[in-house]
N, C-alpha and C positions, 0 to 999 in steps of 0.2 A: 574816444578811439578819433585818428582821422584813417580812414577809410582809400581807398581808390575807388576811382569814378565808376568805373567799368567792371561789368557785372565779374564776380570772380566764377569759373568752372565749379565741377565739384572735388573738391578731394580727396585724397587716402585716408585722410583723418576722418572727415566728413562718413564715407563709407564702413570704416572703423566702427565708428560709435555706431552708425544706421544698423550694423549685421549684429554691433556686439561684442566686437571680435579687436584684437589687435591690430597694430597696422602693420607691424611681420606677418597676420597671419595675410591682409591682404596681399601684402606685393608674395608671401609664395601663391597664394590661388593666380597674380595672374602673372606672373611671370612661370607658374609652373612648377618653380625649387620645392623642394623641402614637401612633408607631409602634411597632408591636411585633411579631415579627416572628410566620408562626405555628406556630414551632417553640415560642417563649417563651412563646408566651400558653397554649394548650395545658398543658405544664408547671406552669405559674399557676395553671392554671382546676382542675387535679386536685391540686398542693396544696391549694389553700382542698374542693378537695371534701370530702380524706382529715382534714381538721381542720376541719370540716364551722363552717368559714366565712364565712357573709353577706356580698353585696353591698351589700344595705340596712342593716347595721351599721356597713359602716365610709361609708357615702353619709351617713349621720347623724357619723358623729365624724368626717371627715375634710373638712380647708378645701378651698370653694370655690375660693379661688387661694389657691395654695402661690407660694410663695418657692424652696423644697428651700435655703433660704440660710440656717446655725445660729450664733448670734453665739454667740463662746468669751470669756472674759475671765479672764485672766493674769492675777496678780501679779509678781512677774517673769519677762518669760522668760531674760534672764539666765543664771537659775537654771539648771541641767543637772531636775532632777527635775521646771521645772516646764514644759522643753524639751521633755523626754520624756513629759509630759503632752496637751501642748497638739498633739505628734505622737500617741499615741494615742488623742484626740479627735478628732483629723483623718482619722485612716486608717482606724477606725470609721464616723464617719458619709459618709467615702469612699465604701465597703464597700455601703450601705444608700443609695446614691442624692443625698448631699446636698455641701454646698461648706462648708467652713466660712468666714466668719471670723473671725481671731485680735486680740485685744486686748491691749495690754499698759499696765498700770495702771498702774507701775508701786510698787506702793503706797503711791499717792496718790489719797483720795478724788476729791474734781476733776476729778482726769481722769476715773476710775469713771466718774462719773456724767453725763458730757463722751462717753466711749463708751456707753454704755446709750443715750444721748439719738441718737445716729448709730446706732446698731443698729435702736431704734428709726423713724430715718426710712428704714433700710430691710427694713423689714417682712419682720426673718430670723421663722422660724417657733418658735423659740426660743433660750434661751440656758441655757448653760451656763457656769457661773462662778464662778473664788475671787474674794472680794468680799473687800480691804481694810477694807472700813469695819468700826465697832467697831458698830455696832446694824442690825440691819436697815430705816430709815425709807428708806435712798436706793436699795431696792429694791423697797418697796412702786410706786411706779411700773409696776413691770411687772404685778403682780397685776390695775390699773387698766385695764390695756392688753391682761390676759389672756392672754399671753404665756409659755407654758411656761416653767417653769426643771429646775433641775440647781444644786442648792448644792452645792460637794467639797471638801474640804478646812477645811471648816467649819462649823458647825454654829450658827446664827442661830434659838435656839429661838425663835423668838416667829414667825419665817416658815417659814407653812406653804409645804414646795413636796418636792419630790423633794431627797434629802441623799446622799452618796458620800463620808463618809471614811474614815481611819483612829485606830482603838484609840489614840489616841494617848496615853492619861491607861497602858495597859500599855506600849506603851514602855519612855515613859521609867519607870518601873519594871523595867524586866526591864532592862533597860540598868543603868540606877546600880545593881543587885542584882547583877548579873555583878562590875563592879566590888568591890562588896564584901566579897565572897564570894571575891573574892582578896586579899583580906589589906588593902587602900588604905583609909587612915581620913584622911586628907585630899585630899578629890574636887574640883578646880575644874567649872564648869560654866559653859560657854562657851553664850551664845544670841542665838537675832538676836532683833530690835523683838521688847518681852516684851507686846504686846497683841493679831496675828494668833492667835485660837482653840487651835489647834494650841502655837506655843509656848507658851500659857498649860497646858492639858492637857499633855503634856510635863515641863515642870519639876514639876505638882503630881501625876507620878507620881511622877518625884525624891524630893522632899517624903515622900512617901508610902513609901517603900522604908526613906530615910534616921529615920524614925521607927520603921519594920517590925525597922530592922535597929539603933533607940538609936542611932543615931550623932549626934551637936550639930550644928542649922545655923550655920555659918558664912558672913553675910552677906559678905566679905570673900574667900571663894571663887565666888560667884555673880555676873558677869559680861557682864551684857548692852549687845549695840551696837542702830547703826542701822540694818544690813542685815544679810541672813544671806551676804555670800559675803566672797570669802579674805579681803581684811583687814578687816574682824572679826575673823574666830577670829584672825591674826599678830598684831594689838595685845592684845587679850584677856590670851591667851597669857604675851606679855610684862612681863605689869600683871603676870597671878598667880605668871609664875618670880619674880618680884623683890623676892615678900612675904615675910618676915623665916620666915614659916616655906613654904617656897612647898607645893604639893600633890608625890601621889607619880603620880596619874591625871586626865588630863582627859576629860570627855564635853562638848564636841560638840554643841549642837543641828540639825545640819546638815553632811555631811559636806564640804560648800563648805568651811565655816567649820574643819573638824577639818583637813581640807591646811591649812589658814593654820598655824592651831595646830602641825603636824609644821615646815612649815617654821620657827618663831620659835626654836623649841626647836633647832632642829638648827643654827639660827646660832651661838644660844645655848654652843652644847658637849653637850647632852645626847643619850643617844642614846636610841631609842626603837625595843623596849618597855625596854631592859638599865633607865634613870632614871625613865624619864616613859612610862605610860601615854597611852595615846587609842585615844580610842571616837568613833566618830560616830554622823550616825543620816541612812537614807536610801540607801542603797546605791546610790551612784548608780553608773555606771560604770566610771568610773575608781578607787573605790576597792579594787580588787581591783587594779588595776597600778602603785598606788605602792608604795613599798619608805620603813617593808614592808606588805604588805598590808593594809587597813586592818579593823580590829573594828569593824560598826558593827549601827546596827537597822533591821532593811532594812522597807522601802513596799511596794507594791506599786502602782506606781505605773501599769505597763500596763495590769491588772484594773481599779483605778479608775478612771480613765478610759473604760475598754470602756460597765464599770458604767454610767457618768452618760451616755454616747451615749444606749445599751437604755432605761433609766429615763423618760428623752425622749423616745424618741421613741413609748412606750409612753404616754405623759402627751399627746403629739401629736396622734397616732389616736383615743383616745378622753381624753376632756376631765373623763372626768365619777371617772375613779381616783382610789379614795385617794391620797395622797401617801405612799412609801417613805421606809426610812431604810436607806444598807446598809451598814456598819460591820463594817470588813475588818480583818482581820487585820493586825499585826505580826511579825518575826523577829530573833531574835538572828542574827547571820554572826558566829562567831569566828576572825580569823583571826592575825595575825601581831602587832596591833600592840599589843595589853593582856598583860599580866605581871604573876606578883604583885610588889609592891615589892621594890626590893633587899635588904631586912633579912631579909622573911620569905621570900625565895628563897634567902638564906646559911641560910637557917635549916633550912629544909625539905631542906637538900643535906646539914649535919652532921650531920642527924637521920637520913637516907636513912646515907651513909657508913657511919656510926655501927650502922647495922642492919644492915651487911654485915659489918662486919667483930665 
């Protein structure tokens, strides 16, 4: 995470953590509003003293009229990664005394705009947004209304706000490198809509791996659809396997599409990984339970959600804080759905057999 150079003052979140209470409880103690038991009040005051946290600082930085509501805008709530993200965000907010208003944009920019307008009418204290917009214009209204926001899994460079995202370029590179190092030379790539920033970054990483390993680019092996769901992977896999020279491996840019790929190739009579390797991206819970278990590029979904909440609450408390960007790392999780292509496997077996005898 890229941190500001200056040492940050203690925050309400840190006081709450130290005292073992919610942010809402700390707020009630400092502002003398609401009911707090004497025992809890003493815990909060002791925590403030230990952290050298001054009520006057809090009073200046905290809003006079908070709703304790946070808007959370998700692009596809049906998608397991995004539903896990929403759950992680909601749990973290609840721990801190806030409540989440979760909205599902369905990757529709107009729908997203209408939800943002609704959240503004609800006077939310801040928003955590995975935007479907191609640029930051539709989000400028939040800055005009002084609404603190965190952008997650998107990196709109001209939007000045807190951001949390994974290193998708490295994730794409690592996944492609794994398949190349196994010996695959024809690798299909099955993507979601090509415009979201994470998909663009994953494809960029894939192309970088191909360049580094001197693998020629074949556009017929790159299939982009209009959703990130099961049927997209299913249809794309059937298209790839119908080629005159089909791939020996398919890199699906989400695990959900990877499941669709595996279903399609099984219907066509292929075995994974004997006949074709399949690699996913996300590491959703089902990835380790399908047969064979899915090799995938894992994203720290829960950590991403909790980090987004923590950054937002700091910004709500102190609007003068400089925006930060948290870049979280992906990792390759190797299971049973990837292996060397059949001709490479046979060569390796023959070589080992000859060496043994």
